[in-house]
C-alpha positions, 0 to 999 in steps of 0.5 A: 315398532316402527314409527308412522310419520304423516308429511305434508305441504299445507296451505294457510286455509287447510289445502293440499293441493300438490300443483300450487304449492312450490317448495323453496330450495331450503325446504328441499333441503329440509324433505331430504333430511327427513328422508334420511329416517325412512325407508319406506313410503306409503301412498295412496293412488292419486299422490304416487302418481304425482309423484312418479314418474316426475321425481324419477325423472328428476333423478335420472336426469338431474334436471333440478336444483341441486337440492330437488336433485338430492331429494330426488335421488333420496326419494326414489331409492326409498321402497315404497307401497301404493294401496290401488285397485286400479293400477295394473302394475307400479315402478320404482321400488313399488309394491301394490296392495289391493285392500285393507290399508289399515291392517297393511300398514300395520303388518309393514309397522311391525316390522324391523326398520327405519320410519315408514312415511304416509303420502296420502290424504284420502286413507288418512282418516282411516289410518288415524281411526286406527291409532296407526299414525304416530307423528305429523309433520305439516309444512303450511305455506304463507298461501290462501287458496280457496280451492283443492283438495282439503286435508280433511272433509268434513266428518271424515275424522271419527274422534278428536285426536291431541297433539304435542308440538314437538318442533317447529321451523321457519324458512325464509320463505315465509313456510313454517314447519310444524312437528306434532307427535300423537299424545 
């Protein structure tokens, strides 16, 4: 069975607003390395629309830094699934699924392949409750922002989830990457 990894940038106070995080070159290299083990990305609509067409444009035009361009090339080449009732179409090797995200992710997890990267905050509690997330990779930025989208809303998780810290990486920028496995 495939491993499902949830990966996200987060502030010290628990916010995940994509617009306030500014990954340095070293972090972009880290994210590119993570993608080497991934052959499917499972998105919610909001995160999908934040990431595309932005990264596809960077890949097409090679308009970023060296590490941004490498990340864009890798990221856009991976197959994607987006859960959405409102998207009419999707590009960039993306399949739209209309309902039952936990059921659909379970089916994908049972297929052969590399890791599946989950990139959605809105469905995370449901996917955790269904026991589908095996690994968490959080990059904590040295920021306190006080506003934006929180990783978890109050009472969004049905039960406590115990994790085991298996790796820590400290970056020159002050960011820290934490890798946890479900116990």
